[in-house]
C-alpha positions in Angstrom: 173.8 269.8 248.8 173.0 269.4 252.3 175.8 269.6 254.9 173.7 270.5 257.9 174.4 268.8 261.1 171.8 268.0 263.8 172.2 269.9 267.1 174.8 272.1 265.5 175.7 275.5 266.8 173.3 278.0 265.2 175.8 280.5 264.0 178.0 277.7 262.6 174.9 276.4 260.8 174.5 279.8 259.2 178.2 279.8 258.0 177.8 276.2 256.5 174.6 277.2 254.6 176.6 280.1 253.1 179.2 277.6 252.0 176.7 275.4 250.4 175.2 278.2 248.4 178.9 279.2 247.2 179.4 275.5 246.1 176.2 275.3 244.3 177.3 278.5 242.2 180.8 277.0 241.7 181.3 276.5 237.9 184.3 274.1 238.0 186.2 272.1 240.4 189.1 274.6 241.1 186.5 277.1 242.3 184.8 274.5 244.6 188.3 273.5 246.0 189.1 277.2 246.8 185.6 277.8 248.4 186.2 274.9 250.7 189.8 275.6 251.5 188.9 279.0 252.5 186.3 277.8 254.9 188.7 275.2 256.3 191.1 278.2 257.3 188.4 279.7 259.5 186.0 276.8 260.9 186.3 273.2 261.6 184.7 271.1 258.9 182.4 268.0 259.2 183.7 264.6 257.6 181.0 264.8 254.9 182.5 268.0 253.6 186.0 266.7 253.8 185.2 263.7 251.7 184.1 266.1 249.0 187.1 268.2 249.5 189.4 265.1 249.2 187.9 264.2 245.8 188.4 267.8 244.6 192.0 267.8 246.0 192.8 264.5 244.1 192.4 266.5 240.8 196.0 267.9 241.7 199.2 265.8 240.8 199.7 263.3 243.7 203.3 264.7 244.4 202.0 268.4 244.5 202.3 270.8 247.3 198.4 271.1 247.4 198.2 267.4 248.1 200.7 267.7 251.0 198.8 270.7 252.3 195.6 268.9 252.1 196.6 266.0 254.3 198.3 268.3 256.8 195.1 270.3 257.0 193.0 267.2 257.2 195.0 265.8 260.2 194.6 269.1 261.9 190.8 269.2 261.5 190.6 265.4 262.9 189.3 264.1 259.6 189.1 260.3 258.9 187.0 259.0 256.1 183.8 257.2 256.9 181.8 256.2 253.8 184.0 257.0 250.5 185.8 253.8 249.7 188.3 255.8 247.6 189.3 257.8 250.7 189.1 254.9 253.1 191.8 253.1 250.9 194.1 256.1 250.9 197.5 255.1 252.6 197.6 258.3 254.6 194.6 257.2 256.5 195.0 253.5 256.6 198.4 253.9 258.4 196.7 255.7 261.4 196.7 253.9 264.7 192.9 253.4 265.1 191.9 250.5 267.1 189.7 249.4 264.1 192.4 249.8 261.4 193.8 246.8 259.6 197.6 246.3 260.0 197.9 244.6 256.7 200.0 247.5 255.6 202.6 246.9 258.5 202.9 243.3 257.4 203.5 244.5 253.8 206.2 247.0 255.0 207.9 244.2 256.9 208.0 241.8 253.9 209.5 244.6 251.9 212.3 244.8 254.5 212.8 240.9 254.3 213.4 241.1 250.6 215.7 244.0 250.8 217.9 242.0 253.4 217.5 238.7 251.5 216.9 236.8 254.5 214.0 235.0 256.2 215.6 235.7 259.8 215.6 239.4 260.6 217.7 241.1 263.3 215.5 244.2 263.1 211.8 243.3 264.0 211.1 246.9 265.3 208.3 247.3 262.5 206.4 244.3 264.1 207.3 245.2 267.8 205.8 248.7 267.2 202.7 247.1 266.0 202.3 245.1 269.2 202.4 248.2 271.3 198.7 249.2 271.0 195.3 247.4 270.4 194.2 246.5 266.8 192.2 243.6 265.1 195.4 242.1 263.5 197.4 241.5 266.8 197.4 237.7 266.3 198.8 238.1 262.7 201.5 240.4 263.7 202.5 238.1 266.5 202.7 235.1 264.1 204.9 237.1 261.9 207.0 238.2 264.6 207.5 234.7 266.0 208.1 233.3 262.3 210.8 235.8 261.6 212.6 236.1 264.9 215.9 234.3 265.5 215.2 233.8 269.2 212.6 233.2 271.5 210.4 236.4 272.2 211.1 238.0 275.5 208.5 237.8 278.3 207.9 241.6 278.1 207.1 241.5 274.5 204.7 238.4 275.0 203.0 240.2 277.9 202.5 243.3 275.9 200.9 241.4 273.2 198.5 239.5 275.4 197.6 242.9 277.3 196.9 244.6 273.9 194.6 241.6 272.9 192.6 241.8 276.0 192.4 245.6 275.8 191.2 245.3 272.1 188.3 243.1 273.3 187.4 245.6 276.0 187.6 248.5 273.5 185.4 246.6 270.8 182.7 245.8 273.4 182.4 249.3 274.7 182.2 250.6 271.2 179.5 248.2 270.0 177.6 249.0 273.3 178.1 252.8 272.6 179.6 253.1 276.2 181.3 256.3 276.2 183.1 256.0 279.6 184.1 252.6 279.2 185.5 253.3 275.7 187.6 256.2 276.7 188.8 254.4 279.8 189.9 251.5 277.6 191.6 253.7 275.0 193.6 255.6 277.7 194.6 252.2 279.3 196.8 251.5 276.3 199.2 254.2 277.4 200.2 254.7 273.8 200.0 258.5 273.2 199.7 258.4 269.5 197.0 255.6 269.6 195.0 257.7 272.3 195.2 261.0 270.4 194.2 259.4 267.0 191.2 257.4 268.5 189.7 260.2 270.4 190.1 262.6 267.6 188.6 260.1 265.3 185.6 259.9 267.6 185.3 263.7 267.8 185.7 264.1 264.0 182.7 261.7 263.5 180.5 263.7 265.7 181.5 267.3 266.0 178.4 268.1 268.0 179.4 265.9 271.0 180.4 268.4 273.5 180.9 265.8 276.2 183.8 264.2 274.2 185.3 267.6 273.3 185.5 268.5 277.0 186.7 265.1 278.2 189.6 265.4 275.6 190.5 269.1 276.7 190.5 268.0 280.2 192.7 264.8 279.4 195.3 266.9 277.5 195.5 269.7 280.4 197.8 267.6 282.4 199.6 265.8 279.5 200.1 268.2 276.6 199.4 271.9 277.2 199.9 272.9 273.6 197.7 270.3 272.3 195.1 271.3 274.8 195.1 274.9 273.4 195.0 273.7 269.8 192.0 271.5 270.7 190.3 274.6 272.4 190.9 276.6 269.1 189.2 273.8 267.2 186.1 273.8 269.5 185.8 277.5 269.3 185.7 277.1 265.5 182.6 274.9 265.7 180.7 276.0 268.7 180.8 279.6 267.7 178.5 280.8 270.4 180.0 279.2 273.4 181.2 282.2 275.2 182.1 280.3 278.4 184.5 277.9 276.5 186.0 280.7 274.6 186.7 282.6 277.8 188.3 279.4 279.3 190.5 279.3 276.2 191.7 282.8 276.4 192.6 282.2 280.2 194.4 279.1 279.5 196.3 280.8 276.5 197.3 283.6 278.7 198.8 281.1 281.3 200.9 279.6 278.6 201.8 282.4 276.4 201.1 283.4 272.8 200.7 280.3 270.6 200.5 280.4 266.7 197.4 278.9 265.1 196.4 278.3 261.6 193.2 280.2 261.8 192.7 283.3 259.5 190.1 284.5 261.8 192.5 284.6 264.8 191.2 285.7 268.2 192.8 288.7 270.0 195.1 286.2 272.0 196.1 284.0 268.9 198.8 284.6 266.3 198.0 283.5 262.8 200.4 281.1 261.1 199.4 279.1 257.9 200.5 275.7 259.0 199.4 273.8 262.0 201.5 273.0 265.1 203.4 270.0 264.7 202.9 267.8 267.9 205.3 264.9 268.0 203.8 262.1 269.9 206.1 260.3 272.6 207.0 256.9 271.2 206.5 254.3 273.9 209.9 252.5 274.8 209.9 249.2 273.1 211.1 246.1 274.9 214.4 244.7 273.6 214.6 241.3 272.1 217.3 239.2 273.7 219.6 237.4 271.3 221.3 234.5 272.9 223.5 232.4 270.6 222.7 228.9 269.4 226.2 227.7 270.0 226.8 225.5 272.9 228.0 227.0 276.2 229.3 223.6 277.5 230.9 220.5 275.9 232.5 217.3 277.1 235.8 219.0 276.9 235.1 222.0 279.2 233.0 220.4 281.9 234.2 219.3 285.2 232.6 216.9 287.8 230.0 218.8 289.9 227.9 217.6 292.8 224.3 218.7 293.2 222.2 218.9 296.3 219.4 217.0 294.8 219.0 213.6 293.2 219.9 213.0 289.6 216.4 211.9 288.8 215.2 215.6 289.1 217.8 216.6 286.5 216.7 213.7 284.2 212.9 214.9 284.6 213.8 218.4 283.6 215.8 217.2 280.7 212.9 215.0 279.5 210.0 217.3 280.2 211.1 221.0 280.0 210.2 223.1 277.0 212.9 224.5 274.6 213.2 228.0 276.4 213.5 226.3 279.8 216.1 223.8 278.4 218.0 226.5 276.6 218.4 228.7 279.9 219.3 225.7 281.9 221.8 224.6 279.4 223.6 227.9 279.9 223.8 227.4 283.6 224.1 223.6 284.2 226.9 221.5 282.6 225.3 218.1 283.7 222.4 218.7 281.3 224.7 218.8 278.3 226.5 215.7 279.3 223.0 213.8 279.6 221.9 214.8 275.9 224.2 217.2 274.1 221.9 219.0 271.8 221.5 222.7 270.5 218.2 224.5 270.9 217.4 226.0 267.5 214.5 228.5 267.6 214.3 228.5 263.7 215.8 226.2 261.2 215.7 227.0 257.6 217.1 224.8 254.9 217.7 226.4 251.5 219.4 226.0 248.2 222.3 228.2 247.3 220.9 228.9 243.8 217.7 231.0 243.5 216.4 234.5 243.2 216.7 237.7 245.0 215.4 241.2 244.7 218.0 244.0 244.3 216.9 247.6 245.2 218.7 250.5 243.9 217.0 253.9 244.9 213.6 253.7 243.2 214.3 250.6 241.0 213.9 247.0 241.8 215.4 243.9 239.8 215.1 240.3 240.2 218.5 238.7 240.0 220.1 235.3 240.3 222.2 234.5 243.1 224.6 231.5 243.5 226.5 231.5 246.9 230.2 230.6 246.2 230.3 228.0 249.0 227.9 225.9 251.1 227.3 227.5 254.5 225.5 227.7 257.7 224.4 231.2 258.7 223.9 231.8 262.4 221.5 234.4 263.8 220.9 234.4 267.6 219.2 231.0 268.4 218.5 230.3 264.8 220.2 228.6 261.5 219.8 229.3 257.8 221.5 226.3 256.1 222.5 226.6 252.4 223.3 223.3 250.5 224.5 221.6 253.6 223.3 218.3 255.3 224.5 219.6 258.8 226.9 216.6 258.9 229.5 219.1 260.2 227.2 220.2 263.0 228.5 218.2 265.9 225.2 218.3 268.1 221.8 217.2 267.8 219.2 219.8 267.2 216.0 220.6 269.0 213.9 222.8 266.7 211.5 224.8 268.9 209.5 227.2 266.8 210.1 227.6 263.1 211.1 224.9 260.5 211.4 225.5 256.7 212.8 223.2 254.1 213.1 223.8 250.4 215.3 221.0 249.1 214.5 217.1 249.4 218.1 215.9 250.0 218.9 218.5 252.7 215.6 217.9 254.3 216.2 214.0 254.7 219.8 214.3 255.7 219.2 217.1 258.2 216.3 215.3 259.9 218.7 212.8 261.1 220.2 215.6 263.3 216.9 216.7 264.7 216.2 215.0 267.9 213.0 216.9 268.6 210.7 219.2 266.8 208.0 221.3 268.4 207.7 224.0 265.6 204.7 226.1 265.5 205.4 227.3 261.9 206.3 224.7 259.3 206.8 225.5 255.6 207.9 223.0 253.1 208.4 223.6 249.4 209.5 221.5 246.4 210.4 218.4 248.5 209.7 214.6 248.8 209.7 212.9 252.1 208.7 209.8 254.0 205.7 209.6 256.1 207.8 208.9 259.2 209.8 212.0 258.4 206.5 214.2 258.3 205.3 212.6 261.5 208.6 213.9 263.1 207.8 217.4 262.2 204.0 217.1 263.1 203.3 214.7 265.9 203.8 217.1 268.7 200.5 218.7 267.6 201.5 222.3 268.3 201.6 223.5 264.6 199.6 226.7 264.0 200.7 227.5 260.5 201.4 224.8 258.0 202.5 225.6 254.5 202.9 223.1 251.6 203.9 223.7 248.0 204.8 220.9 245.6 205.3 218.4 248.4 205.2 214.6 248.2 204.8 212.4 251.2 204.9 208.5 250.9 205.0 205.6 253.4 207.2 202.6 253.3 205.1 200.9 250.6 205.3 204.2 248.5 201.6 205.0 249.2 201.0 208.6 249.2 200.0 210.1 252.7 196.7 212.0 252.3 196.4 215.7 253.4 193.8 214.7 255.8 196.0 212.6 257.8 198.5 215.5 258.2 195.7 217.6 259.3 194.7 215.2 262.1 198.1 215.9 263.4 197.8 219.6 263.3 194.6 220.5 265.2 195.7 224.0 266.0 196.3 225.2 262.4 194.3 228.4 261.3 
């Protein structure tokens, strides 16, 4: 077994060699586990040793105290797996906010919430909003899920944050590929997301414990932001660079400024107090932008409007009414009665047409059952600027509908009857299942050319002569799909 690191502190290398000798003599996995655990309470360990430690720890029951203690100690040692696939797939590590980490687990968590609530439209999108607050490779997928499941237009603040994090991710990725330390650190800190910053810098340090430059940069960064975490990082540095007397003196001086702090090192210095568990540093969670929830219901109608004179020609109003996008029209409709008189229609962010009979998932503590549901009556469910329609043709809905972002239909009769109420459709996300429709109806949904996500399941499309519409013809109208 060779655990030695190049350019390592000479005294640390000696300690590591003694550990290697002890592991070679270990007769079983319990002995090897205890040998490594003892070393981890005195010195920082390289990730190669941690991957061995992980495989030994997994011999315990997954709900045991030993497993919980292992992950706590691993976080304190800034460990993140590098090569071992089994460790890389561990939920504890895949949830960390690293710029390179997939956010597929976040999407999975969100869909579990959707199933629990039994609705496509969600009032609480905080899981997705949180995942838009820092750079990672799945920002586009998170944004798409956010748009699809929201019940009103995303706020300008959330949209700007999403775009800013996309740009920042590109900068981080370039700096990382070019091994540009300064640019990488600058881009990571630019995120302003404390938990993200800590996780990524510690990930870098854990990958190369010999990088003094990165250690000192992190300590300097923490000094004006988190004094406790700075002292904790000093303590780790001194458990690897055992012969660096200058940094050890700096650590003692800073500790005396702050006061005595408990540390989880059994070989405590004179100015430290030993405590088995590490310091719990709770990162500041960035304030999330709030999503506005304006109602789809009309603000004005022919009954409550009165004549009003405008200081500009009516042709300008007509131009706005004919050319403005859904967001602009919705805002104007709450301010200007004249627009409603010209063309009384409701701006609908998401329109979902579903049958009242189906399946739902029932959760009770740790159990999950698939049950039948049957709504007692036909209904229209309003959420924000969106509607979920159950076994209804919208005939009772007085206004025409402008569908701006999401359109879903899972019943042929409802789809055909409801489309007569749709005056305009610019939906980016369209999902159709178990329906038959005419070519002209499909063209109503697709002709605007802005569809980015198009899902079909058991769908038949025919023209006036009962000839089937080919999928290639649909794709010609959806050039932006991915």
